[in-house]
C-alpha positions as CSV (number, residue, x, y, z in Angstrom):
1,M,-37.1,89.4,-2.9
2,D,-36.8,89.3,-6.7
3,N,-39.3,87.3,-8.7
4,V,-37.6,84.1,-9.6
5,S,-39.1,81.6,-12.0
6,V,-39.4,78.1,-10.6
7,S,-38.4,76.7,-14.0
8,K,-35.0,78.2,-13.7
9,G,-34.2,75.9,-10.8
10,V,-35.0,72.6,-12.5
11,F,-33.1,71.2,-15.5
12,V,-33.1,67.8,-17.1
13,H,-29.6,66.5,-17.3
14,K,-28.7,63.5,-19.4
15,G,-26.4,61.3,-17.3
16,N,-23.9,58.8,-18.3
17,Y,-25.6,55.9,-16.6
18,K,-27.6,53.5,-18.9
19,I,-29.9,50.8,-17.7
20,G,-28.3,47.4,-18.1
21,R,-24.7,48.7,-18.1
22,K,-22.5,46.7,-15.9
23,Q,-20.8,48.6,-13.1
24,R,-17.0,48.7,-13.0
25,K,-15.4,46.4,-10.6
26,C,-13.5,48.0,-7.8
27,K,-9.7,47.8,-8.2
28,L,-8.2,45.5,-5.6
29,S,-5.8,47.2,-3.1
30,D,-2.1,46.7,-3.7
31,Y,-1.5,45.2,-0.2
32,L,-3.6,42.2,-0.9
33,N,-0.6,40.5,-2.5
34,E,1.9,41.6,0.1
35,P,3.6,38.8,2.2
36,W,2.4,40.3,5.5
37,Y,-1.2,40.4,4.4
38,L,-1.2,36.8,3.0
39,A,0.3,35.6,6.3
40,Y,-2.4,37.6,8.3
41,E,-5.2,36.3,6.1
42,K,-4.1,32.7,6.5
43,I,-3.9,32.9,10.3
44,W,-7.1,34.8,10.7
45,T,-8.9,32.2,8.5
46,S,-7.6,29.4,10.7
47,I,-8.9,31.3,13.8
48,Q,-12.3,31.9,12.2
49,N,-12.6,28.2,11.4
50,A,-11.7,27.3,15.0
51,I,-14.3,29.8,16.3
52,E,-17.0,28.5,14.0
53,D,-16.4,25.0,15.3
54,I,-16.7,26.3,18.9
55,R,-20.0,28.1,18.1
56,S,-21.4,25.0,16.4
57,N,-20.5,22.7,19.3
58,M,-21.6,25.3,21.9
59,I,-25.2,25.6,20.8
60,Q,-25.5,22.2,19.0
61,Q,-27.2,20.6,22.0
62,I,-29.6,23.5,22.7
63,L,-30.6,23.7,19.1
64,Q,-31.5,20.0,19.1
65,D,-33.5,20.4,22.3
66,L,-35.4,23.4,20.9
67,K,-36.1,21.6,17.7
68,S,-37.4,18.6,19.6
69,F,-39.5,21.0,21.8
70,V,-41.1,22.7,18.7
71,S,-41.7,19.4,17.0
72,K,-43.6,18.0,20.0
73,V,-45.8,21.1,20.0
74,R,-46.5,20.7,16.3
75,D,-47.4,17.0,16.7
76,K,-50.0,17.7,19.5
77,S,-53.5,19.0,18.7
78,I,-54.8,22.3,20.0
79,E,-57.1,20.5,22.4
80,Q,-54.1,18.6,24.0
81,L,-52.2,21.9,24.6
82,G,-55.1,23.3,26.6
83,N,-55.1,27.0,27.5
84,E,-51.4,27.4,27.9
85,I,-48.8,29.0,25.6
86,Q,-45.9,26.6,25.1
87,T,-42.9,28.6,26.3
88,A,-39.1,28.0,26.1
89,I,-36.8,30.0,28.3
90,L,-33.2,30.3,27.2
91,L,-30.8,31.3,30.0
92,T,-28.4,32.9,27.6
93,G,-26.0,34.9,29.8
94,V,-25.5,38.6,30.4
95,N,-24.3,39.8,27.0
96,I,-27.1,40.1,24.5
97,S,-24.9,41.4,21.7
98,D,-23.2,38.0,21.4
99,H,-26.6,36.3,20.9
100,A,-27.6,37.7,17.5
101,I,-25.7,34.9,15.9
102,M,-27.3,32.3,18.2
103,F,-30.8,33.5,17.4
104,E,-30.1,33.4,13.7
105,R,-29.1,29.8,14.0
106,I,-32.2,29.0,16.1
107,V,-34.4,30.5,13.3
108,Y,-32.4,28.5,10.7
109,K,-32.8,25.3,12.7
110,L,-36.6,25.8,13.2
111,K,-37.4,26.7,9.6
112,P,-37.9,23.1,8.5
113,I,-40.5,22.6,11.2
114,T,-42.4,25.9,10.8
115,Q,-41.8,28.8,8.4
116,H,-43.7,31.2,10.7
117,I,-41.1,32.7,13.0
118,A,-40.9,36.3,14.4
119,V,-37.8,37.6,16.2
120,I,-38.5,40.6,18.5
121,W,-35.8,42.8,20.0
122,S,-36.3,45.3,22.8
123,R,-36.5,48.2,20.4
124,D,-39.6,46.6,18.8
125,S,-41.4,46.3,22.2
126,N,-41.8,49.9,23.4
127,N,-45.6,49.6,23.4
128,I,-48.2,47.0,22.7
129,K,-49.0,48.5,19.3
130,N,-45.3,48.1,18.1
131,I,-44.8,44.6,19.4
132,M,-48.1,43.4,17.9
133,E,-47.5,44.9,14.5
134,E,-43.9,43.7,14.4
135,S,-44.7,40.1,15.5
136,I,-47.7,39.7,13.1
137,Y,-45.9,41.3,10.2
138,Q,-42.9,38.9,10.5
139,L,-45.3,35.9,10.8
140,I,-47.3,36.9,7.7
141,Y,-44.4,38.2,5.6
142,D,-43.6,36.1,2.6
143,K,-40.5,36.8,0.6
144,E,-41.6,34.7,-2.4
145,N,-44.8,36.7,-2.8
146,E,-44.1,40.3,-2.0
147,D,-47.1,41.6,-4.0
148,S,-49.5,40.1,-1.5
149,Q,-48.0,41.7,1.6
150,V,-49.9,43.8,4.0
151,K,-48.8,47.0,5.6
152,K,-47.7,47.0,9.3
153,S,-50.5,49.3,10.2
154,Q,-52.9,46.6,9.0
155,C,-51.3,43.8,11.1
156,T,-53.8,43.0,13.8
157,M,-54.8,39.7,15.5
158,R,-58.0,39.6,13.4
159,S,-55.9,39.8,10.2
160,L,-53.5,37.1,11.6
161,K,-56.4,34.8,12.4
162,S,-57.9,35.1,8.9
163,W,-54.5,34.7,7.3
164,H,-53.7,31.6,9.4
165,Q,-57.1,30.0,8.4
166,K,-56.4,30.5,4.7
167,N,-52.6,29.8,4.4
168,C,-51.6,27.6,7.2
169,D,-52.1,24.1,8.4
170,P,-53.8,24.0,11.8
171,S,-50.9,22.1,13.3
172,D,-48.3,24.7,12.2
173,P,-47.1,26.6,15.3
174,L,-46.4,30.3,15.2
175,V,-43.1,30.9,17.0
176,I,-42.3,34.3,18.5
177,I,-38.8,34.9,19.9
178,I,-38.3,37.6,22.5
179,T,-34.5,38.0,22.4
180,D,-33.9,40.1,25.5
181,F,-36.6,39.6,28.1
182,E,-35.1,41.9,30.8
183,S,-34.8,44.9,28.4
184,S,-38.5,44.6,27.3
185,S,-41.3,46.4,29.1
186,S,-43.0,44.0,31.6
187,A,-46.3,45.8,31.1
188,V,-46.1,45.4,27.4
189,L,-45.2,41.7,27.7
190,H,-48.0,41.3,30.2
191,D,-50.7,42.5,27.7
192,F,-49.0,40.7,24.8
193,I,-49.2,37.3,26.5
194,L,-52.8,37.8,27.5
195,I,-53.8,38.8,24.0
196,L,-52.1,35.7,22.5
197,S,-53.7,33.4,25.1
198,S,-57.2,34.6,24.0
199,Y,-56.5,33.1,20.6
200,L,-55.2,29.7,21.7
201,N,-58.4,27.9,20.6
202,T,-57.6,28.6,16.9
203,M,-53.8,29.0,16.7
204,K,-50.8,27.4,18.3
205,F,-48.3,29.9,19.7
206,I,-44.8,29.2,20.9
207,L,-42.9,31.8,22.9
208,I,-39.1,31.7,23.2
209,F,-37.7,34.1,25.8
210,G,-34.0,35.0,25.9
211,V,-33.2,35.6,29.6
212,A,-29.8,37.0,30.5
213,T,-29.9,36.5,34.3
214,T,-32.0,33.9,36.1
215,L,-35.4,32.3,35.8
216,H,-36.6,34.5,38.7
217,A,-36.6,37.4,36.2
218,I,-39.8,35.9,34.6
219,H,-41.6,35.7,38.0
220,R,-40.5,39.2,39.0
221,S,-41.7,40.8,35.8
222,L,-44.9,38.9,35.1
223,T,-47.9,38.5,37.5
224,Y,-49.3,35.1,38.4
225,N,-52.3,35.8,36.1
226,V,-49.8,35.8,33.2
227,T,-47.4,33.1,34.2
228,S,-50.3,30.7,34.8
229,K,-51.0,30.8,31.1
230,L,-47.4,29.7,30.2
231,N,-46.2,26.1,30.0
232,V,-42.5,26.7,30.6
233,Q,-39.5,24.6,29.7
234,V,-36.0,25.9,30.6
235,F,-32.9,25.5,28.4
236,H,-29.4,26.4,29.7
237,M,-26.7,28.0,27.6
238,Q,-23.0,27.8,28.3
239,T,-21.7,30.7,30.4
240,Q,-19.7,33.5,28.7
241,I,-16.6,32.7,30.8
242,N,-16.6,29.1,29.7
243,I,-17.1,30.1,26.1
244,L,-14.1,32.4,26.3
245,S,-12.0,29.5,27.8
246,D,-13.0,27.4,24.7
247,V,-12.0,30.3,22.4
248,L,-8.6,30.7,24.1
249,D,-8.0,26.9,24.0
250,N,-8.5,26.9,20.3
251,T,-6.6,30.1,19.4
252,I,-4.0,31.4,21.8
253,F,-3.4,28.2,23.7
254,C,-3.3,26.1,20.5
255,K,-0.1,25.1,18.8
256,N,-1.7,25.3,15.3
257,I,-2.1,29.1,15.6
258,P,1.5,30.7,15.5
259,F,0.3,34.2,16.4
260,K,0.3,34.7,20.2
261,L,-1.0,37.5,22.4
262,T,1.4,38.1,25.4
263,G,2.1,40.6,28.1
264,R,0.0,43.7,28.7
265,A,-2.0,43.1,25.4
266,F,-3.4,39.8,26.5
267,Q,-4.2,41.1,30.0
268,L,-5.9,44.2,28.5
269,L,-8.3,42.1,26.4
270,T,-9.2,39.7,29.2
271,D,-9.7,42.6,31.6
272,I,-12.1,44.3,29.2
273,F,-14.0,41.1,28.8
274,L,-14.2,40.4,32.6
275,F,-14.8,43.9,33.9
276,Y,-16.8,45.6,31.1
277,D,-18.9,43.7,28.6
278,F,-18.6,39.8,28.9
279,S,-18.7,39.8,25.1
280,V,-16.8,37.1,23.3
281,E,-17.5,38.8,20.0
282,S,-15.9,42.0,21.2
283,F,-12.9,40.0,22.5
284,L,-12.5,38.4,19.0
285,Q,-12.7,41.8,17.3
286,S,-10.1,43.2,19.7
287,Y,-8.0,40.2,19.0
288,K,-8.3,40.9,15.3
289,I,-7.2,44.5,15.8
290,C,-4.1,43.3,17.6
291,M,-3.3,41.0,14.7
292,I,-3.7,43.8,12.2
293,Q,-1.4,46.0,14.3
294,H,1.1,43.2,14.4
295,F,1.1,42.4,10.7
296,Y,0.3,45.7,9.0
297,A,2.9,46.8,6.5
298,N,5.5,44.6,8.1
299,N,6.8,41.8,5.9
300,V,9.1,40.7,8.7
301,N,6.1,39.3,10.5
302,S,5.1,37.2,7.5
303,L,7.5,34.7,9.1
304,C,4.8,34.1,11.7
305,C,3.7,30.8,10.1
306,Q,3.7,27.1,10.4
307,L,6.9,25.0,10.6
308,Q,6.7,23.7,7.1
309,E,6.4,27.2,5.6
310,I,9.4,28.8,7.3
311,E,12.0,28.1,4.6
312,G,9.7,29.4,1.8
313,R,8.9,32.6,3.7
314,I,12.5,33.3,4.5
315,A,13.4,32.8,0.8
316,S,10.8,35.4,-0.2
317,L,12.3,38.1,2.0
318,T,14.2,41.0,0.6
319,D,17.5,42.3,1.8
320,A,15.7,45.3,3.5
321,D,13.5,42.8,5.3
322,L,16.5,40.9,6.6
323,E,18.1,44.1,7.8
324,E,14.9,44.8,9.7
325,I,15.0,41.4,11.3
326,K,18.6,42.0,12.4
327,K,17.5,45.1,14.3
328,L,14.9,43.2,16.4
329,P,16.1,43.4,20.1
330,S,15.9,39.6,20.8
331,I,17.8,38.8,17.6
332,E,20.5,41.4,18.3
333,R,21.1,39.9,21.8
334,Y,21.2,36.4,20.3
335,V,23.7,37.4,17.6
336,Q,25.9,39.1,20.1
337,Q,26.0,35.9,22.1
338,L,27.0,34.0,19.0
339,K,29.8,36.4,18.3
340,E,31.2,36.0,21.9
341,R,31.2,32.2,21.5
342,D,32.7,32.1,18.0
343,S,34.5,35.2,16.8
344,K,35.7,33.5,13.5
345,T,32.3,33.2,11.7
346,D,30.1,36.2,11.0
347,P,26.5,35.4,12.0
348,L,25.2,38.4,10.2
349,E,26.5,37.3,6.8
350,S,23.5,36.7,4.5
351,N,23.6,32.8,4.2
352,N,24.7,32.3,7.8
353,F,22.0,34.7,9.0
354,K,19.3,32.8,7.1
355,E,20.4,29.5,8.6
356,T,20.5,31.1,12.1
357,L,17.0,32.7,11.5
358,T,15.6,29.3,10.4
359,T,16.9,27.6,13.5
360,L,15.5,30.4,15.8
361,L,12.0,30.1,14.2
362,I,12.0,26.3,14.6
363,Q,13.2,26.6,18.2
364,F,10.5,29.2,19.0
365,H,7.8,26.8,17.7
366,K,9.2,24.0,19.9
367,Y,9.6,26.4,22.8
368,M,5.9,27.6,22.6
369,H,4.7,24.0,22.2
370,R,6.5,22.9,25.4
371,F,5.5,26.1,27.2
372,L,1.8,25.5,26.6
373,I,2.1,21.8,27.6
374,I,3.9,22.5,30.9
375,L,1.6,25.5,31.6
376,R,-1.4,23.1,31.4
377,C,0.5,20.7,33.7
378,L,1.0,23.5,36.3
379,H,-2.7,24.5,36.0
380,N,-3.9,20.9,36.4
381,L,-1.6,20.4,39.4
382,T,-2.5,23.6,41.4
383,S,-5.9,24.9,40.2
384,T,-7.9,22.9,42.7
385,L,-5.7,23.8,45.7
386,P,-7.5,25.6,48.6
387,N,-8.2,29.2,47.7
388,A,-6.5,28.6,44.3
389,P,-3.6,31.1,44.8
390,M,-2.8,31.3,41.1
391,G,-6.5,31.1,40.0
392,K,-8.8,28.4,38.6
393,Q,-8.7,29.2,34.9
394,L,-5.9,28.4,32.5
395,R,-6.0,32.0,31.2
396,E,-5.0,33.3,34.7
397,Y,-1.9,31.1,34.6
398,Y,-1.1,32.2,31.1
399,T,-1.5,35.9,32.1
400,K,1.0,35.5,35.0
401,A,3.4,33.5,32.9
402,V,3.5,36.0,29.9
403,Y,3.3,39.2,32.1
404,M,5.7,38.5,34.9
405,K,9.5,38.4,34.4
406,N,9.8,35.1,36.3
407,L,6.7,33.2,37.3
408,R,8.7,31.2,40.0
409,E,9.4,34.3,42.0
410,S,5.8,35.1,42.6
411,D,4.3,34.6,46.0
412,E,1.3,32.7,44.5
413,Y,3.6,30.2,42.9
414,K,5.5,29.6,46.1
415,E,2.3,29.2,48.1
416,C,1.1,26.6,45.5
417,L,4.2,24.5,46.1
418,Q,3.7,24.6,49.8
419,L,0.1,23.6,49.5
420,L,1.1,20.6,47.3
421,S,3.1,19.1,50.1
422,F,-0.1,18.9,52.3
423,L,-2.0,16.8,49.8
424,S,-2.9,13.2,50.7
425,K,-1.2,10.4,49.0
426,A,-4.1,9.3,46.8
427,E,-4.9,12.9,45.7
428,F,-1.2,13.7,44.9
429,I,-0.9,10.5,42.9
430,S,-4.0,11.3,40.9
431,K,-2.7,14.7,40.0
432,L,0.6,13.2,38.8
433,Y,-1.3,10.8,36.6
434,S,-3.3,13.7,35.2
435,I,0.0,15.5,34.3
436,L,1.2,12.3,32.6
437,T,-2.0,12.3,30.5
438,I,-1.3,15.9,29.3
439,I,2.4,15.1,28.5
440,K,1.5,11.9,26.6
441,S,-0.3,14.0,24.0
442,S,3.1,15.5,23.0
443,K,5.6,13.8,20.7
444,D,8.4,16.1,21.7
445,S,11.6,14.3,23.0
446,S,11.9,16.6,26.0
447,M,8.3,15.7,27.1
448,K,9.1,12.0,26.7
449,R,12.0,12.4,29.1
450,I,9.9,14.2,31.7
451,K,7.3,11.5,31.3
452,A,9.8,8.7,32.0
453,V,11.1,10.5,35.1
454,L,7.6,11.1,36.4
455,Q,6.7,7.5,36.0
456,D,9.7,6.5,38.1
457,H,8.7,9.0,40.8
458,I,5.1,7.7,40.8
459,K,6.3,4.2,41.4
460,T,8.5,5.4,44.3
461,I,5.6,7.3,45.9
462,E,3.1,4.4,45.5
463,A,5.6,2.0,47.3
464,A,6.5,4.6,50.0
465,S,5.2,4.2,53.5
466,L,3.4,6.9,55.5
467,E,5.0,5.9,58.9
468,V,7.7,8.0,60.4
469,D,10.8,6.1,61.7
470,I,12.2,7.5,65.0
471,T,15.9,6.7,65.5
472,P,17.4,6.3,69.0
473,A,19.6,9.3,68.3
474,D,16.4,11.4,68.3
475,I,15.8,10.6,72.0
476,V,17.6,12.3,74.9
477,S,18.7,9.7,77.4
478,T,18.4,10.4,81.1
479,S,21.7,8.6,81.8
480,E,23.5,10.8,79.3
481,K,25.5,13.4,81.2
482,L,25.2,16.8,79.4
483,S,25.9,20.3,80.5
484,R,23.1,22.8,80.2
485,L,24.7,24.3,77.0
486,Q,25.2,20.8,75.4
487,L,21.6,19.9,76.2
488,K,20.3,23.2,74.7
489,Q,22.3,22.6,71.5
490,K,21.1,19.0,71.1
491,L,17.5,20.0,71.7
492,L,17.9,22.8,69.1
493,K,19.3,20.3,66.5
494,M,16.5,17.9,67.2
495,S,13.9,20.7,66.7
496,Q,15.5,21.7,63.4
497,K,15.7,18.2,62.2
498,Q,12.4,17.3,60.5
499,S,11.4,13.7,60.7
500,R,9.7,12.7,57.4
501,S,8.0,9.6,56.3
502,P,9.3,7.9,53.1
503,Y,6.1,9.2,51.3
504,K,6.8,12.8,52.4
505,Q,10.4,12.5,51.2
506,A,9.3,11.1,47.8
507,Q,6.6,13.7,47.5
508,Q,9.1,16.5,48.2
509,D,11.5,15.1,45.6
510,V,8.8,15.2,42.9
511,I,7.8,18.7,43.8
512,N,11.5,19.8,43.7
513,Y,12.0,18.0,40.4
514,L,9.0,19.8,38.8
515,D,10.0,23.1,40.2
516,Q,13.7,23.1,39.3
517,N,13.8,20.8,36.2
518,V,10.4,21.4,34.5
519,F,8.8,24.7,35.4
520,A,12.0,26.6,35.7
521,I,13.2,25.5,32.3
522,Y,10.0,25.5,30.2
523,L,7.9,28.3,31.7
524,V,10.2,31.1,30.6
525,N,8.4,34.4,29.6
526,P,8.0,34.4,25.8
527,N,9.3,38.0,25.6
528,Y,12.8,36.7,26.6
529,V,13.0,34.1,23.8
530,P,14.8,35.0,20.6
531,A,12.5,35.9,17.6
532,N,9.5,36.5,19.9
533,E,8.7,39.8,18.1
534,I,7.8,37.9,15.0
535,F,5.2,35.7,16.7
536,C,4.0,37.7,19.8
537,F,2.2,40.9,20.2
538,S,2.5,42.4,23.7
539,D,2.1,46.2,23.2
540,G,-0.8,47.0,25.5
541,N,-0.7,50.7,25.0
542,L,-1.0,50.4,21.2
543,A,-3.9,48.0,21.5
544,K,-5.6,50.3,24.0
545,Q,-5.5,53.3,21.7
546,H,-7.5,51.3,19.0
547,I,-9.7,49.2,21.3
548,R,-10.6,51.7,24.0
549,G,-10.0,55.1,22.4
550,S,-10.3,58.3,24.5
551,L,-13.3,60.2,23.1
552,R,-12.5,63.4,25.0
553,A,-8.9,63.4,23.8
554,A,-10.0,62.9,20.2
555,I,-12.5,65.8,20.4
556,H,-9.8,68.1,21.9
557,T,-7.4,67.1,19.1
558,G,-10.0,67.7,16.4
559,L,-11.0,71.2,17.8
560,N,-7.5,72.3,18.7
561,D,-5.9,71.2,15.4
562,P,-8.6,70.5,12.7
563,Q,-6.0,69.8,10.1
564,C,-5.3,66.5,11.9
565,Y,-8.7,65.2,10.6
566,L,-9.6,67.5,7.7
567,N,-6.2,67.3,6.0
568,C,-6.6,70.7,4.4
569,E,-3.9,73.3,3.9
570,C,-6.0,76.2,5.1
571,C,-6.2,74.7,8.6
572,K,-2.5,74.1,9.0
573,L,-1.1,75.7,12.1
574,V,2.4,77.0,12.7
575,N,2.0,76.2,16.4
576,D,-0.8,74.9,18.6
577,D,-1.6,78.4,20.1
578,A,-2.2,80.0,16.7
579,I,-5.8,80.9,15.7
580,L,-6.4,81.4,12.0
581,S,-9.4,83.0,10.4
582,T,-9.7,80.0,8.1
583,L,-10.3,77.6,10.9
584,P,-13.9,76.3,11.4
585,D,-16.0,78.6,13.7
586,L,-16.3,75.9,16.3
587,S,-12.5,75.5,16.4
588,I,-12.0,79.2,16.8
589,I,-14.5,79.4,19.7
590,Y,-12.9,76.4,21.4
591,K,-9.4,77.8,21.2
592,L,-10.6,81.2,22.6
593,H,-12.5,79.5,25.4
594,L,-9.2,77.7,26.4
595,E,-7.7,81.2,27.1
596,S,-10.5,82.1,29.5
597,R,-11.0,81.5,33.2
598,K,-13.9,79.7,34.9
599,L,-16.5,82.2,33.7
600,I,-16.5,83.6,30.2
601,N,-18.0,87.0,29.3
602,M,-20.2,86.4,26.2
603,Y,-19.6,90.0,24.9
604,D,-15.8,89.8,25.2
605,W,-15.9,86.3,23.6
606,L,-17.9,87.7,20.6
607,Q,-15.5,90.6,20.2
608,A,-12.5,88.2,20.2
609,F,-14.3,86.0,17.6
610,L,-14.9,89.1,15.4
611,I,-11.3,90.2,15.5
612,I,-10.2,86.9,14.2
613,V,-13.0,86.3,11.6
614,D,-13.5,89.8,10.3
615,A,-10.2,90.7,8.6
616,G,-11.1,94.4,8.2
617,N,-11.8,94.9,11.8
618,D,-8.4,96.4,12.8
619,A,-8.9,95.1,16.4
620,K,-11.6,97.7,17.0
621,E,-14.7,97.1,19.2
622,Q,-17.8,96.5,17.1
623,R,-21.0,97.8,18.5
624,D,-23.1,97.1,15.3
625,V,-22.3,93.4,14.7
626,N,-22.9,91.8,11.3
627,P,-26.0,89.5,11.8
628,K,-24.3,86.7,9.8
629,L,-21.2,86.8,12.0
630,Q,-23.3,86.9,15.1
631,A,-25.3,83.9,13.9
632,R,-22.1,82.0,13.2
633,F,-20.9,82.8,16.7
634,T,-24.2,81.8,18.3
635,Q,-24.2,78.5,16.4
636,A,-20.6,77.7,17.4
637,V,-21.3,78.4,21.1
638,A,-24.4,76.2,21.0
639,E,-22.3,73.4,19.5
640,L,-19.7,73.8,22.2
641,E,-22.4,73.6,24.8
642,F,-23.7,70.4,23.2
643,L,-20.2,68.9,23.4
644,G,-20.2,69.5,27.1
645,F,-17.4,72.1,27.4
646,I,-19.6,75.0,28.7
647,K,-22.9,75.6,30.3
648,S,-25.0,78.7,31.2
649,S,-24.2,80.4,34.5
650,R,-26.8,81.2,37.1
651,K,-24.6,83.8,38.8
652,K,-24.3,86.1,35.7
653,T,-26.7,85.9,32.8
654,D,-24.2,87.3,30.3
655,H,-21.6,84.7,31.2
656,V,-21.1,81.0,30.6
657,K,-19.3,78.6,32.8
658,R,-16.3,76.4,31.6
659,L,-16.8,72.8,32.5
660,I,-13.3,71.6,31.7
């Protein structure tokens, strides 16, 4: 190696940056002023506000209870607390990722009572040293006086005790929040609690455990020697499923949010929630992705807005946007029907089409409002039936209504109508009154008519008798002379004729009215309503690609065609089978391995790699391989093994085995 001066490698370079110079502001993207983005932003802001209200209401009670709990501990003296650590157990539910926001709010709520709060996650509790250092460091750390801070390695119980005597009031409790109890080591928590309990005569400690499952997790993980030193109070959180129901009620099932998830897209999001993660935050992010897919670069969907904004949005559309709207399948069908009714006027003419479009958008708003009201009525009427054929949650009814072509043709729906006829008079009347309560909340004229008819039916049912009248015609007289055939026919008629009480008849009339005149008219699938493409997103396959991407498919695409991700001209392939020398080594190795069988000979693989990479090879076998090329080949093979495409073979040492 030649002698190289170190000074040749280091140079002072005068840069352009000067201290105090303001950085340039980033230029805003052009799409921020596009109609589609403005519509998306407005709707998403409304959704976020609704979600924020839900979060506040959801944990408001538990925050108040925790604040009261900590305040009582602060007001008591150390002698009154005895030798027990005051402990609050939060039964938070199974998904810890949703609870980061909740614990942030707990800390914010407890700050006025005590400034000394430590939040410990499972990653900080691998061993007793880590959990002690992290807890004490967070309790001691002072943002306002950073110069006086200690290092984590200096954070011990002795330093905490001396710091507490100098800087804290004896009544101030030290709060330590263990966010995910089940994920923390039970042995570490065992020792941690015992250490804290040995200092209870000088410092007040409050432990807050976030428990995802049940209270028994505490007793399973900790011994009696430890639990006896805890004075436990339990706080219950709302379950994830109930939280999701509240979210849906204030977003998808709310008339103030014009954007709706329907069909396979809605079913996909709820299935992911119920069968994979139980995460409301993940559901909201997936919901946001669907909204982006619906609105992105499509000014037509800017018409997804409130009723009062429709005329202004239509006026801002260009001729190209109007042409796009005319191509929507539901609009095309509707226009064709208009032409068949009235062939004189052209519904596609600019002014006529804008009037037609305005009418369709207003009608869709009214349709969706009625749809949600009547769906709630059906849910209220049938959700408590035995075995709940259509489910117990409103989202289950919504899924069936927006996914099936005709809800009334389903077996579950027919079974529900049959079970309704078996209800007692008092129970059936109470259900009808609950439906009236739902309908009263609507000012729609159609709902008012339904309300009036139902009130009449309720009066009839209340006055109806439960006794069955048997007429003389229903009795076969012994004096009546009938042949065997006549007697058989009369008995058959009598068996087919169902004797009903006045109440049963009135009950059946109400059920038939609701089935034929209410549910059949207002529970039409939104995908069959004109202009549904503007308001509804139902493409489950498109949503699945972005929400639950296929990792293996993405790796195959990247290795088989690197230009797809690298966007460089040197990697551009004429066809998928081509192997260029300019491709990355890993890509070359991967494409060669696809041409092999179950076992791959390493020597043959190397020779094939050299033929492609070494341009002057002329397809000759190379015995003396360039060390650099061999190193590149070895590294690429190791990377392919790391990705899980190959593994070493025990049968032949100079071969590797394909895994896929």
